[in-house]
C-alpha positions as CSV (number, residue, x, y, z in Angstrom):
1,X,85.6,89.6,-47.9
2,X,89.4,90.2,-48.3
3,X,89.1,89.5,-52.0
4,X,86.2,91.9,-52.5
5,X,88.1,94.6,-50.6
6,X,91.1,94.2,-52.9
7,X,88.9,94.5,-56.0
8,X,87.4,97.8,-54.7
9,X,90.8,99.1,-53.9
10,X,92.2,98.2,-57.3
11,X,89.3,99.8,-59.0
12,X,89.8,103.1,-57.1
13,X,93.5,103.1,-58.2
14,X,92.4,103.8,-61.8
15,X,89.5,106.2,-61.1
16,X,91.4,109.1,-62.8
17,X,91.8,107.1,-66.0
18,X,88.2,105.9,-66.4
19,X,85.3,108.1,-67.4
20,X,82.9,108.8,-64.5
21,X,79.9,107.4,-66.3
22,X,81.5,104.0,-66.7
23,X,82.9,103.8,-63.1
24,X,79.7,102.1,-61.7
25,X,81.0,98.8,-60.3
26,X,82.1,100.2,-56.8
27,X,78.8,102.0,-56.4
28,X,76.8,98.9,-57.4
29,X,78.9,96.7,-55.1
30,X,78.4,99.1,-52.1
31,X,74.6,99.2,-52.7
32,X,74.5,95.4,-52.9
33,X,76.4,95.1,-49.6
34,X,73.9,97.5,-47.9
35,X,70.9,95.5,-49.1
36,X,72.7,92.2,-48.0
37,X,73.4,93.5,-44.6
38,X,69.9,94.8,-44.2
39,X,68.5,91.4,-45.1
40,X,70.9,89.6,-42.8
41,X,69.9,91.8,-39.8
42,X,66.2,91.6,-40.3
43,X,65.9,88.1,-41.6
44,X,68.4,86.0,-39.6
45,X,66.7,83.4,-37.4
46,X,63.6,85.4,-36.4
47,X,62.0,82.5,-34.5
48,X,64.9,82.0,-32.2
49,X,65.3,85.7,-31.4
50,X,61.6,86.1,-30.8
51,X,61.5,83.2,-28.5
52,X,64.5,84.4,-26.5
53,X,62.9,87.9,-26.3
54,X,59.6,86.5,-25.1
55,X,61.4,84.3,-22.5
56,X,63.3,87.3,-21.2
57,X,60.2,89.5,-21.2
58,X,58.3,86.8,-19.2
59,X,61.2,86.4,-16.7
60,X,61.0,90.0,-15.8
61,X,57.2,90.3,-15.7
62,X,55.9,91.2,-12.2
63,X,53.9,88.6,-10.4
64,X,51.0,91.0,-10.1
65,X,49.9,94.4,-11.3
66,X,49.6,96.0,-7.9
67,X,52.2,98.0,-6.0
68,X,55.6,96.6,-6.8
69,X,57.8,95.5,-3.8
70,X,60.9,94.1,-5.6
71,X,59.4,90.6,-5.3
72,X,59.0,90.6,-1.5
73,X,55.9,88.9,-0.1
74,X,55.3,88.6,3.7
75,X,53.3,85.5,4.5
76,X,51.3,85.0,7.8
77,X,52.0,81.6,9.3
78,X,49.7,79.9,11.7
79,X,51.4,78.0,14.5
80,X,50.3,76.4,17.8
81,X,51.6,79.6,19.5
82,X,49.8,82.1,17.3
83,X,50.3,83.7,13.9
84,X,53.7,85.0,12.8
85,X,55.0,86.5,9.6
86,X,57.7,85.0,7.4
87,X,59.6,86.9,4.6
88,X,60.0,85.8,1.0
89,X,61.5,87.4,-2.1
90,X,60.9,86.3,-5.7
91,X,63.6,86.6,-8.3
92,X,62.4,86.4,-11.8
93,X,59.3,84.7,-13.3
94,X,59.2,81.3,-15.0
95,X,55.8,79.5,-15.1
96,X,57.6,76.1,-15.3
97,X,60.5,76.4,-12.9
98,X,60.0,78.0,-9.5
99,X,62.7,77.1,-6.9
100,X,61.9,77.6,-3.2
101,X,65.1,77.9,-1.2
102,X,65.2,76.3,2.2
103,X,68.2,77.7,3.9
104,X,70.5,76.0,6.4
105,X,71.1,76.5,10.1
106,X,68.7,76.1,11.6
107,X,68.5,79.8,12.2
108,X,70.6,81.2,9.4
109,X,68.7,83.0,6.6
110,X,68.7,83.6,2.8
111,X,71.8,85.7,2.7
112,X,74.4,83.0,1.9
113,X,72.4,82.0,-1.1
114,X,72.7,85.4,-2.9
115,X,75.3,83.8,-5.1
116,X,72.4,82.2,-6.9
117,X,71.7,85.6,-8.5
118,X,74.9,85.2,-10.6
119,X,73.8,81.9,-12.1
120,X,70.0,81.3,-12.2
121,X,68.6,84.5,-13.7
122,X,70.6,84.3,-16.9
123,X,69.2,80.8,-17.4
124,X,65.6,82.1,-16.9
125,X,65.1,80.2,-13.7
126,X,62.9,81.7,-11.1
127,X,63.8,81.2,-7.5
128,X,62.4,82.4,-4.2
129,X,64.3,83.4,-1.0
130,X,62.5,82.4,2.2
131,X,63.6,83.2,5.7
132,X,62.1,80.5,7.9
133,X,60.3,81.5,11.1
134,X,63.0,82.7,13.6
135,X,65.5,83.6,11.0
136,X,66.5,86.7,9.0
137,X,63.8,89.1,8.1
138,X,61.0,86.9,9.5
139,X,59.5,87.1,13.0
140,X,61.6,85.8,15.8
141,X,59.4,84.3,18.5
142,X,61.2,83.0,21.6
143,X,59.1,80.0,22.4
144,X,61.4,77.0,21.9
145,X,58.4,74.7,21.4
146,X,58.2,76.1,17.9
147,X,61.6,74.8,16.9
148,X,60.5,71.3,16.0
149,X,60.7,69.6,12.6
150,X,56.9,68.8,12.1
151,X,56.0,72.4,12.6
152,X,58.5,73.6,10.1
153,X,57.1,71.2,7.5
154,X,53.6,72.7,8.0
155,X,55.2,76.2,7.7
156,X,56.7,75.2,4.3
157,X,53.3,74.0,3.1
158,X,51.7,77.3,4.1
159,X,54.4,79.2,2.2
160,X,53.8,77.0,-0.9
161,X,50.1,77.7,-0.9
162,X,50.5,81.4,-0.4
163,X,53.0,81.6,-3.3
164,X,50.8,79.5,-5.6
165,X,53.4,76.8,-6.2
166,X,52.2,73.4,-7.5
167,X,53.4,70.1,-9.0
168,X,53.7,71.8,-12.4
169,X,56.4,74.3,-11.4
170,X,57.5,73.7,-7.7
171,X,61.1,72.7,-7.2
172,X,62.1,72.4,-3.5
173,X,65.7,73.1,-2.8
174,X,67.1,72.4,0.7
175,X,70.7,72.9,1.8
176,X,72.2,71.5,5.1
177,X,69.3,71.8,7.6
178,X,67.2,72.8,4.7
179,X,67.9,69.3,3.2
180,X,66.3,67.7,6.3
181,X,63.3,69.9,6.0
182,X,63.1,69.2,2.2
183,X,63.2,65.4,2.8
184,X,60.5,65.7,5.4
185,X,58.3,67.8,3.2
186,X,58.7,65.5,0.3
187,X,57.7,62.5,2.4
188,X,54.5,64.2,3.5
189,X,53.6,66.5,0.6
190,X,55.4,65.0,-2.3
191,X,52.4,65.3,-4.5
192,X,52.8,69.0,-4.6
193,X,56.4,69.2,-5.9
194,X,57.9,68.8,-9.4
195,X,61.4,68.1,-8.2
196,X,63.6,68.0,-5.1
197,X,67.2,69.1,-4.5
198,X,68.9,67.9,-1.4
199,X,72.2,69.7,-1.0
200,X,74.9,68.9,1.5
201,X,72.8,66.9,3.9
202,X,72.8,63.2,4.8
203,X,69.5,61.4,5.5
204,X,70.6,60.4,9.0
205,X,71.7,62.7,11.8
206,X,73.4,59.9,13.8
207,X,75.4,58.9,10.6
208,X,76.4,62.6,10.2
209,X,77.7,62.8,13.8
210,X,79.4,59.4,13.4
211,X,81.2,60.7,10.2
212,X,82.4,63.7,12.1
213,X,83.8,61.6,14.9
214,X,85.2,58.6,12.9
215,X,86.5,60.4,9.8
216,X,86.8,64.2,10.1
217,X,88.0,64.4,13.7
218,X,90.8,62.0,13.0
219,X,92.1,64.4,10.4
220,X,92.7,67.1,13.1
221,X,95.9,67.7,15.1
222,X,95.4,65.4,18.1
223,X,96.2,68.2,20.5
224,X,93.6,70.5,18.9
225,X,91.0,67.7,19.0
226,X,91.8,66.9,22.7
227,X,91.2,70.6,23.6
228,X,87.9,70.7,21.6
229,X,86.7,67.5,23.4
230,X,87.6,69.0,26.8
231,X,85.6,72.1,26.2
232,X,82.7,70.0,24.9
233,X,82.8,67.7,27.9
234,X,82.5,70.8,30.2
235,X,79.7,72.2,28.0
236,X,81.8,75.3,27.7
237,X,80.5,76.1,24.2
238,X,80.4,79.9,24.7
239,X,84.1,80.0,25.5
240,X,85.8,82.0,22.7
241,X,88.5,79.4,22.6
242,X,86.0,76.8,21.3
243,X,85.4,78.7,18.0
244,X,89.1,79.7,17.9
245,X,89.9,76.1,17.6
246,X,87.1,75.1,15.2
247,X,87.4,77.9,12.7
248,X,90.9,77.1,11.3
249,X,90.9,73.4,12.0
250,X,87.4,72.4,10.9
251,X,85.3,75.3,9.4
252,X,88.0,76.4,6.9
253,X,88.5,72.8,5.8
254,X,84.9,71.5,5.7
255,X,82.4,74.4,5.8
256,X,83.9,76.8,3.3
257,X,87.4,76.2,1.9
258,X,88.8,79.7,2.2
259,X,90.6,81.4,5.1
260,X,87.8,82.8,7.2
261,X,89.1,86.3,6.6
262,X,88.3,85.7,2.9
263,X,84.9,84.1,3.3
264,X,82.3,85.6,1.0
265,X,80.4,88.6,2.4
266,X,76.9,87.0,2.1
267,X,78.1,84.0,4.1
268,X,79.5,86.2,6.9
269,X,76.4,88.4,6.9
270,X,74.2,85.4,7.2
271,X,76.1,83.8,10.0
272,X,76.2,87.1,11.9
273,X,72.4,87.1,12.0
274,X,72.2,83.5,13.2
275,X,69.4,82.8,15.7
276,X,71.7,81.1,18.2
277,X,68.9,79.8,20.4
278,X,67.2,78.1,17.5
279,X,70.4,76.7,16.2
280,X,71.5,75.2,19.5
281,X,68.1,73.8,20.3
282,X,67.9,71.9,17.0
283,X,71.5,71.3,15.9
284,X,73.7,71.7,18.9
285,X,76.6,74.1,19.6
286,X,78.5,73.7,16.3
287,X,78.8,72.0,12.9
288,X,81.0,69.4,14.4
289,X,78.2,66.8,14.5
290,X,74.9,67.1,16.4
291,X,75.4,67.0,20.2
292,X,73.9,67.9,23.6
293,X,70.2,68.0,23.7
294,X,69.7,68.9,20.0
295,X,66.2,67.8,19.0
296,X,67.4,66.7,15.6
297,X,70.2,64.4,16.8
298,X,68.2,61.2,16.4
299,X,66.6,62.1,13.0
300,X,66.9,59.4,10.4
301,X,64.9,59.0,7.2
302,X,67.3,56.6,5.3
303,X,64.8,53.8,5.2
304,X,62.1,56.1,3.9
305,X,64.0,57.4,0.9
306,X,62.4,55.0,-1.6
307,X,59.1,56.7,-0.8
308,X,60.4,59.9,-2.5
309,X,59.3,59.4,-6.1
310,X,59.8,62.9,-7.7
311,X,63.0,63.6,-9.7
312,X,65.6,64.3,-7.0
313,X,69.1,65.8,-7.2
314,X,71.5,65.0,-4.3
315,X,74.5,67.3,-4.1
316,X,77.6,66.2,-2.2
317,X,81.1,67.5,-1.9
318,X,84.4,65.8,-1.3
319,X,85.4,68.0,1.7
320,X,81.9,68.4,3.2
321,X,81.0,67.8,6.8
322,X,78.6,65.3,5.3
323,X,79.8,61.9,4.0
324,X,79.7,62.1,0.1
325,X,79.4,58.3,-0.1
326,X,76.3,58.4,2.0
327,X,74.8,61.1,-0.2
328,X,75.6,59.0,-3.3
329,X,73.6,56.2,-1.7
330,X,70.7,58.6,-1.1
331,X,70.5,59.3,-4.8
332,X,70.3,55.6,-5.5
333,X,67.6,55.0,-2.8
334,X,65.1,57.6,-4.0
335,X,63.0,56.4,-7.0
336,X,64.3,58.9,-9.5
337,X,67.6,60.2,-8.2
338,X,70.8,61.9,-9.6
339,X,74.0,62.5,-7.7
340,X,76.3,65.4,-8.2
341,X,79.7,65.4,-6.6
342,X,81.6,68.7,-6.2
343,X,85.2,67.4,-6.1
344,X,86.7,70.7,-4.9
345,X,83.9,71.7,-2.6
346,X,82.8,71.5,1.0
347,X,79.6,72.3,2.9
348,X,79.2,75.5,1.0
349,X,80.1,74.1,-2.4
350,X,78.0,76.8,-4.0
351,X,81.0,79.0,-3.2
352,X,84.1,76.8,-3.2
353,X,83.2,74.7,-6.2
354,X,80.8,77.1,-8.0
355,X,81.1,75.9,-11.6
356,X,80.5,72.2,-10.8
357,X,77.7,73.1,-8.4
358,X,75.7,75.4,-10.6
359,X,76.3,73.6,-13.8
360,X,74.8,70.5,-12.3
361,X,72.0,72.3,-10.5
362,X,70.9,74.2,-13.6
363,X,71.1,71.1,-15.8
364,X,68.8,69.3,-13.4
365,X,66.3,72.2,-13.3
366,X,66.1,72.6,-17.0
367,X,65.8,68.9,-17.8
368,X,62.4,68.3,-19.1
369,X,61.6,72.0,-19.3
């Protein structure tokens, strides 16, 4: 292009010396360039552009033609204690990839997973927020008998059916407690899912608690650990001092590796809405292992992992509350497993090691699609 420009410039330098009727080269060259540009714009790779446009159009197509609600669907859930409503919200539309997010806690909600909106939509991946019964925008019954694992599995199955998810498109993503729920669902209803993602959760609650005691606790200042143990021995979990000790010495190191004053807003918003009764009933008083009368503290599905046959991604992190070596083992034990290690991340690696986390997650979801 530089050479052509010089030719035009040199021609113009002699315009005054050349008769007008013979000075046709610049005009012909300009006309040729216009035609060439037009052909380039209209004729360049039409199949690819059309395909991309169609994919984009499909992604933003509403699920139905009725009154639009921004993707929100409220689903009635039948339980032994009556029927309650749970809240879901669909982001995008992809007939081959629909990811149902099982949030952590128990008792948190979808808020901490809002960072997915910065990564999945631009890849054309549909995902669905879902506040489990007792959490977030869903109903909050107070009967503790509802906070048991088998009932939650049946709840997920009712949500799946209501949303029309099936083995041709249904990817089940579970993070932390959601990973426990995802494993249980896959063991009972594996025929309904296309793929499984277990994020930041070990397959054994006793092993998780043992890791907290044998490895993570020993990384603490001995005086801090002694004070934490004293409060736990007294059952004084509501004492403000308990969290004052855990936040800088445990949560900032193993839950989300930022100072708590800098934790992402969706994380803080989600934790502020925590259903404390549900959390304590199932998990115990804190993330420092499962303790007290937590009804999940004896949960262990390690021996059953080979029964999970669908493609499975297990995501671990170097600084997680969960043992990354255990999670690597899980990926080997399932029939078709892949392990992703977030070397800079912790329990919320989707925030403190985002590039590794979402690059690996997106690659898994798009494989074969």
